[in-house]
VEXNU-691145 format. One record per residue (C-alpha): x, z, y; residue in one letter. Coordinates in steps of 0.05 Angstrom, whole numbers, padded with zeros to 5 digits, always signed. Each point is the difference from the previous one (the first is absolute). Example, Ala and Ser with C-alpha at 12.3 -4.5 7.8 and 13.67 -1.06 7.14 Angstrom:
// residues 2
+00246+00156-00090A
+00027-00013+00069S
END
This chain:
// residues 140
+00526+00143+00125M
-00036-00054-00039A
+00007-00065-00037T
-00043-00061+00016A
-00012-00063-00040S
-00031-00063+00030A
-00051-00042-00038L
+00016-00060+00045A
+00057-00024+00043D
+00007+00040+00065G
+00048+00025+00052S
+00023+00070+00017V
+00017+00017+00072V
+00029+00064+00026R
-00021+00022+00069I
+00038+00053+00038E
-00041+00061+00018K
+00009-00009+00075A
-00023-00073-00003A
-00061+00020-00042A
-00019+00055+00049I
+00006-00049+00058K
-00046-00051-00033V
-00051+00055-00017I
-00002+00023+00072R
-00001-00070+00032E
-00045-00038-00048E
-00068+00034-00010P
-00024-00053-00049R
+00061+00010-00044F
-00011+00076+00004S
-00072-00009-00024E
+00021-00044-00058L
+00056+00048-00020L
-00047+00060+00002M
-00054-00037-00040A
+00053-00019-00052Y
+00028+00071-00005L
-00069+00030-00007L
-00021-00050-00055S
+00067+00012-00035R
-00011+00076+00002N
-00071-00009-00029I
+00027-00045-00055R
+00054+00051-00018I
-00053+00055-00004E
-00045-00044-00043E
+00059-00015-00047D
+00014+00075-00007L
-00072+00016-00017V
-00001-00060-00048D
+00061+00026-00037R
-00027+00071-00004L
-00071-00015-00024F
-00003-00069-00032N
+00023-00028-00067S
+00055-00052-00002S
-00054-00052-00019E
-00039+00015+00064K
+00065+00000+00041R
+00018-00069-00027L
-00069-00026+00017A
+00005+00028+00070R
+00069-00031+00011I
-00023-00068-00025L
-00059+00002+00048L
+00046+00020+00057L
+00049-00055-00016L
-00058-00050-00001A
-00022+00026+00068N
-00068+00017-00029F
-00048+00025+00053G
+00038-00035+00055K
-00019-00066+00031E
-00003-00051-00055G
-00031-00018-00066R
-00022+00052-00051P
+00049-00030-00050E
+00073-00004+00021Q
+00065-00023-00029V
+00054+00054-00001V
+00071-00019+00021P
+00047-00009-00060K
+00018+00069-00024I
+00029+00025-00065S
-00032+00052-00046Q
+00063+00042+00010E
-00011+00001+00075T
-00074+00016-00010L
+00021+00057-00047A
+00045+00029+00054E
-00056-00005+00051M
-00050+00034-00047V
+00049+00052-00025G
-00005-00019-00074T
+00036-00043-00051T
+00000-00075-00005R
-00032+00006-00069A
-00059+00038+00029R
-00008-00053+00055V
+00002-00054-00053S
-00054+00036-00040H
-00045+00008+00061F
+00012-00071+00024M
-00021-00027-00069N
-00062+00045+00002K
-00017-00024+00071F
+00008-00072-00023R
-00044+00009-00061K
-00054+00032+00044L
+00005-00058+00050G
+00026+00042+00058F
+00064-00041+00007V
+00027-00067-00021E
+00073-00017-00006Y
+00036-00062-00022N
+00058-00010+00046G
-00037+00034+00057S
-00043+00062+00002L
-00072-00004+00024E
-00037+00065+00013V
-00076-00001-00004H
-00043+00046+00041S
-00028+00028-00065S
+00066+00039-00007L
-00028+00047+00052L
-00044+00028-00056N
+00063+00031-00031V
+00016+00037+00064V
-00071+00023+00012L
-00019+00018-00071H
+00014+00071-00025D
+00023-00021-00070D
+00035-00068-00001P
-00002-00003-00076S
-00076-00009+00002T
+00001-00060+00046I
-00028-00065-00028R
-00002-00068+00033Q
-00071-00026+00009K
END
């Protein structure tokens, strides 16, 4: 039904339905973790849909960069994003690589991101997501 791409090395494991049901019934802690994950995933999917319907590609790119940097989670306000190509970012945003390149250069000029081998996202990028008209944003 879908295609997935990993940003880092990982493993894929297939669990038979009967085995999964057994673990869900017999391990309450696992059931709680699974439900929490499924609910957060559902919320993220709904947020992505709203984002695509109502936000510009510039705002969507800013939001994705902040999500990749785990902004708002435990950690520093400035985070390094895992190595990711502009083509992959374009697929995630739903735009072209050229547009991503344009916005990334704009974000760099405004001081929202730094990249030279690795990508560092500054908390100031949140201004792009929160501001009604990203073209009027200026770095202070």
